[in-house]
Legacy VTK file of the C-alpha trace (Angstrom):
# vtk DataFile Version 3.0
C-alpha trace
ASCII
DATASET POLYDATA
POINTS 73 float
-23.000 -11.358 -3.082
-21.478 -9.457 -6.000
-22.471 -6.108 -4.480
-20.725 -7.018 -1.215
-17.494 -7.971 -3.002
-17.611 -4.827 -5.116
-18.151 -2.691 -2.022
-15.190 -4.286 -0.247
-12.960 -3.867 -3.298
-13.898 -0.211 -3.698
-13.446 0.440 0.019
-10.029 -1.198 -0.027
-8.988 0.804 -3.083
-10.183 4.021 -1.458
-8.317 3.299 1.788
-5.137 2.437 -0.119
-5.399 5.641 -2.170
-6.040 7.806 0.899
-3.145 6.162 2.727
-0.797 6.614 -0.210
-1.731 10.247 -0.742
-1.545 10.945 2.971
1.888 9.396 3.227
3.500 10.993 0.174
1.720 14.357 0.186
1.626 15.095 3.906
3.891 12.993 6.127
6.994 12.402 3.985
7.602 16.085 3.097
7.141 17.013 6.740
9.588 14.340 7.869
12.151 15.291 5.231
11.929 18.994 6.024
12.623 18.292 9.702
16.012 16.850 8.774
16.756 15.008 12.009
18.146 11.509 11.864
15.041 10.065 13.530
12.742 11.765 11.025
14.788 10.536 8.059
14.820 6.987 9.420
11.065 7.217 9.976
10.514 8.394 6.408
12.685 5.557 5.099
10.967 2.933 7.266
7.511 4.202 6.351
8.337 4.124 2.659
9.641 0.561 3.025
6.398 -0.433 4.756
4.390 1.237 1.990
6.376 -0.713 -0.627
5.776 -3.997 1.216
2.038 -3.313 1.419
1.938 -2.349 -2.265
3.793 -5.454 -3.432
1.687 -7.670 -1.169
-1.478 -6.127 -2.595
-0.259 -6.678 -6.145
0.582 -10.324 -5.415
-2.808 -10.821 -3.752
-4.625 -9.375 -6.768
-2.660 -11.557 -9.202
-3.185 -14.730 -7.171
-6.909 -13.977 -6.785
-7.351 -13.357 -10.502
-5.295 -16.393 -11.535
-5.227 -18.926 -8.681
-3.104 -21.408 -10.668
-0.417 -18.857 -11.615
2.915 -19.623 -10.008
1.575 -22.650 -8.204
3.024 -25.283 -10.486
0.886 -27.610 -12.527
LINES 1 74
73 0 1 2 3 4 5 6 7 8 9 10 11 12 13 14 15 16 17 18 19 20 21 22 23 24 25 26 27 28 29 30 31 32 33 34 35 36 37 38 39 40 41 42 43 44 45 46 47 48 49 50 51 52 53 54 55 56 57 58 59 60 61 62 63 64 65 66 67 68 69 70 71 72
């Protein structure tokens, strides 16, 4: 059971890292260099989505590690 959880955690971390690097190293510079309004709005919206996913992941990790944190008594 531990090996399955570790595999899923490592796979999730790898996918998040690949997605982050792909977004900031490949797509965002291309969108910003285009300079059209649609491309700039797409870069802004994609960055907002990336921030939401990042914060959600952080909250999930904290609540998994400490299930009673923030839940009251």
